N, C-alpha and C positions, 0 to 999 in steps of 0.2 A: 503496501499499501503507500510505507513510503517513497517508493525503491519509486514505484507512479506517477506519484507530485511528483518529485523529484528532476523525471527527468519529460512531463512535462509543465516545469519551470527553465527546464534548460531550453522546452523547444523555444517558447516564448522567448524570451530571450533570446534566443541564435536571428530569429524576423522579427523582433525591434531597432536590434542589430544592424541588419539585412534594411529593414525599411530608412531608419535614418544615417546610414552609410551612403542611400541612397539620396539622402539631400542633403546630404554635403554634398555627393557630387555634382544635384543639381543649381548647388550657390555655387561653385565655382566656373562649374560652366556657364554660371552667367557671370558673371565677374569676368570671365579670360574673352563671351561673347562681346561683351563694350569697351575690352582692351583691342581685343582684334578692328572693331570697326571705329581708333581711335585711329589706330596705326594704319591704317587704310586711308584713309582720310584728312591725314591729317595736312598735309600738301592741303584739298580744298579751304582746311576751314583758318589754314595760314592769308593764302587767298584773298578768299571771298569775306569771311567774320573779323581777324585781328586787323589789316592793313586798311575796311570799311571803315566811315565815320559812329562815335556811339550814338546810342539806340536806344531804343524800346526793347527791339524785335534781334538786335545783339547783343545786350541784360538776357531777354531772353535765353536767348541761344545760349547762354556760356554757362548759365547760372543750370541750367539744362542740361547744356553736356556735364558738368561737373563735377556734384552734385549727388549724380546715379554714380560710375563708378568711387568718393568716397563713404556712399552709405552701401556698395556689394565690398567695399575692402574692410571694413567694420565686418558686416553680419558674416563675408568669406574667416577673422579672423576668429569672432567668434567662434562658429563650428569646427573651425580641425585642432582647437588647446578646447580645454579646461576650463572655463570657471567661474568661477566661487555662481552659486545660489544668488544673496547677490546680486551679482555684476548682470547674471541671468532678466533675475529681475526686473535692473533699472534698459538691460538691454532693452529686452521684449514691448517697450515703451514705443525704443529710440526706428525698430525697426518697423510698426507698427506705424509713426508717427515721419519716415523718409517716403514708404509708398507712399503715402498722399501728398504728400508736396514732389514730388515727380510725376504722379499724377496731374497737380495740380498745377506745376511749367507745362506741360505741354501740353494741357488741354491751354493756356494762356497762348504758345501759338497759330495752333489750328482756327481760338478764336481769331485771331488779327490775322490768320490766313482769306478768314470767309469775309471777312473787317473789310477784307480790299476788295472779294470779287463782289461784293455786295454794294461796290463805289462811295464808299467810306460811311455807311447809312448807319447814324447813328442809337437809333429805334434797330437796330441787329447790334448794336454793337453793347446795346443797354442789356435789350431781351437775353443775349449770347452771356454776356458777364451774369446777373440776372442768376439764369440754366446754373450756368458754372457752383458758384456759390450754394445751390442749392444744396449740387449733385457731391460735391466736397464737405457740405453739413455734417449733408448724412452720412457718407463714410464717416468722417471724426467723432455721429453720436453714435456710428453705429460700433465703431473702432474702441470705442470708451466704453463702452459695452458694457464687448465681448473681454476686454483685456481685462479689466476690476471682477471675472470669474474666469479666467484664467490661469492658474500656474503654474512650475515651473515639474520641470518629473527631475525625481531625484535619479539621480545617477550609478548605478548601480554598483561601475569600479571607476579609477582611471584614464582604464580603457573607451569609456562612453564619452567619445569628445560635441561641444556642444548643447544650445540650446534646444531644450526642444518641451511645448508648451503643451501642458494636460486639462480638460475641462470644461475647453468651447464648450458655447452654447450650441441648442438643434440650428438655435434662426439665422448665425454665423454667415453661413457661406448667401444670406442673400445680404452681402454689406458689399458684394460686387452684382446688385440685381440694376442701384440707380448707376455708375460707370455706363452698363452698359445699354441704358435708354438715354446717358444723354454725347454717347458714340452714336447711336445709331439716330437718337438727333444732323448730326453736324452733320452726315455721312446721307441721310439724305438732303439736306439746305445744298453739299456742295454739288447734288448729283441736282435742283432743280434748277439751278442756279446755268449749270454745264448740258441740261438735256436738251436746248435746241440747237445747241451746237451738232454732240452728235444724230439726230434725226434728221438735222442741215448734212449730214453728213462730215461736218468741212473739222473735222478731227483730226486734220495734219499739225493743226495750229498749235507752235508747238507749251502757247505756256497752257492751255485748254485740255489740250493734250497729259499736258505735265498736273493740273488737279486732278482730274479725272482720275490720273492713274494709282498717283500718289493720298489719294483723299478714301477709295477704292481700299487699300492696299491699308492702307494707317490701320485703317475701322479692318476690318476682317483676322491680320494680326493679331490686337489689341482687341476683337471679340474673340478669337481660342485661349489667347493668355485670360482675358480677367473669365469667362465661360470653365474656361478645366480647371482655375484654380479655383471654386464656387463646388465644381461637381468633387475635386479631395477635399476639401473641408467637410462636404456633406458625406460622403464617400468612404472616404481611405482614413488604415488607421492610425493613432494619434504617431504614433516616427513620420512616416509622409506627410503633416500636415506641413512641413515645412517646405516641400519639394517645386514647390509653381513661385514663391515668394519673390526668388533668387529677379526671376522674366517678369514679371510681372513691375520694378522695377529698371534690370534693364536697360528691356519691348521701350517702352514708352521715350525713355532717353536716348532711344540713340531709333529709333523712327520722329519721331517729333524733329531730334539734330539730321539725319536727313534730310527731309519739310523742307526746311531752314537754305540750307546746301545746293537743293536740285533747284530750290527760285530762282537766288542766287549766280544758278550758278550755265542758266541761258546758252547767255556769251560766251563762257569760256571766261575771258579776259575782259577788263574794264578798257580793253580799248580795241578792242574791233567790236562795237555791236555793231548789228546789225538788222535793216531790216528793208522784207521779202516786199515785193503789193505783185496782185495779178493781173488783170481788163478782164470781167466777168464775156467776157464774147468771145474771147481768144477760144474759141477749139483745144487747142492744146494747152491753152491757161499757161502760153509763155514769161515768164514775168520778171521787171528786172530788179538789179539784187540789188540795194543802197551802201555804201556804210558813209556815217558824216552827209549825210546828202548827198554823196553822187559815183554813179552806177557807178559799175564793177564788174557786172554782167550776167546771166541773164541764169535763173531757176526754177525746173517743175513745183508748180506751186498752185492749188486749190484755189474754184475765182471766188474774186470779191473779199476776204481774205487776209486785211494785215498778218503775213509772220514777222515777231519779234524773236528781241533776244531782251534779256536781263541781268545787269550785273553788280555790285552792292553797294557800288559808287556813282553809274552811271547810269541814267535815266531819259528815254527822248518821248517826252507830250506829241506822239501820234496821227495827226487824225488824219481821214477818208475824205476826198471830195469826189461822185462821179459825175461829169456834166457831160450832156453828150456832143459830138465835135461830130466836123469831118474832116481830115485830117486827109493827103498823098504819106503812104506807105515809105518808112524811114528806111533807109537798109539795112539789108540783115548785115547783124553781125552783132558788138557794142556798142551802144548811143553814144557819144561825143556828151561828155558832162558843158553840156550848155549851162547850166547851171545848179551851184550847188552853193547854193545861199540854204536862207532857209527853208526856201520853197519852192521843192524840184516836184518835177508834173514825168507820164510816160505815155507814150504815143507809139500808136499800133495803128493803122488802117484807117479804119471804121462804124473801127474801136470807139470806148469811150477815154475822153482823156483825165486824168484820176486822179486830182492834188494829191498831194502828198505835206504839210506845213509837219514843223520837225521847231519845237521849242521849248530850246537846252536850257528847262533850270536849274541853277548852277547853286549845290549851297557849300560845296567846299573843294572851287574852283573845278569842277566838274558836275558830266550833265547828269539829275538821276533819272529811272525809263514808267511812263505812265501811259501809254495808247490804247485807246474806246476801238471800243470792235463791233462787228453786231449780234443781234443778238443783246440789247444791253449789261455787254458785260467790264468792264469798263476794273481798272487799275488804278488809284490813284498816287497822287506821290504820294503812297506810303515802306519807307525805308525795309527790304525787306532785301 
């Protein structure tokens, strides 16, 4: 009888060891994921963030970029050592706060992204900020209520690493319901503003394509991360409760940083901003590619839509105006740069003349980018 009890205890201890080891490996993997992303994007960060003027998006980027790794480094240190019980009690509160802070930083970046997409609508900004406050408040209240009931598992020996909470309330998985709802709202708002381009099959416009791609990717990955954590807290044994926490911090840190880097990297470098336009009635969609107001070559693009690129420090306010005209066809090849001022036009056969007005708006000696496009999509003077 005693032997059976000892065997049962040994099996339970073995299962607990396997579960906690899996949680430790997941914590290390999440830190490795973030550090790897830092290594492969550090050159982009230097060119597109560090060299740009100080602004709120830049502050949000740096805050999001570096608070996540610090939190994960602390968590990994805890999980790979055997800290005192009092340290574990304090750490469990730190971990809960770190997850909420990482989510808040990513949300602020997504909110400013939507603020630009909705033409700087103050109403939209207020609604998004209020929604984010409600979401983060709900998460904070549920986290605090849960932490009041959680205790730290007493280690069976020094070989048992990390701090592992037990006594999690049955309802605690609902902590992830609020962020899931808010992320869904952000995705729907993004798709609502870009659906006109999708229906018109005008998805080759870089910014619109980027907004749709990054918005859907961010939602899909965040949704899977949040849902996985909710299921772990609902169904998993105590030793696995920490398995998804590291990724709940790592994923928003990496995704939000990538979104800002992608927006600032459309042009590649601040010195090579390009603007491409095409005539509506050209059957081959032959466009003229402009650089700083001068034609530099032809490119195949979809009609009627301006393609542009944005850098962190350079912005061009581009406005296209279509005017019916009857002009003689020009010679094939590169058009002469007859007008390299802030007002340039494209001429081709009996099509339409499309005037492109480039109005540089300088904030630091360079011109920051803000085009007005069809389907009511406008990215005002927002430094992303």
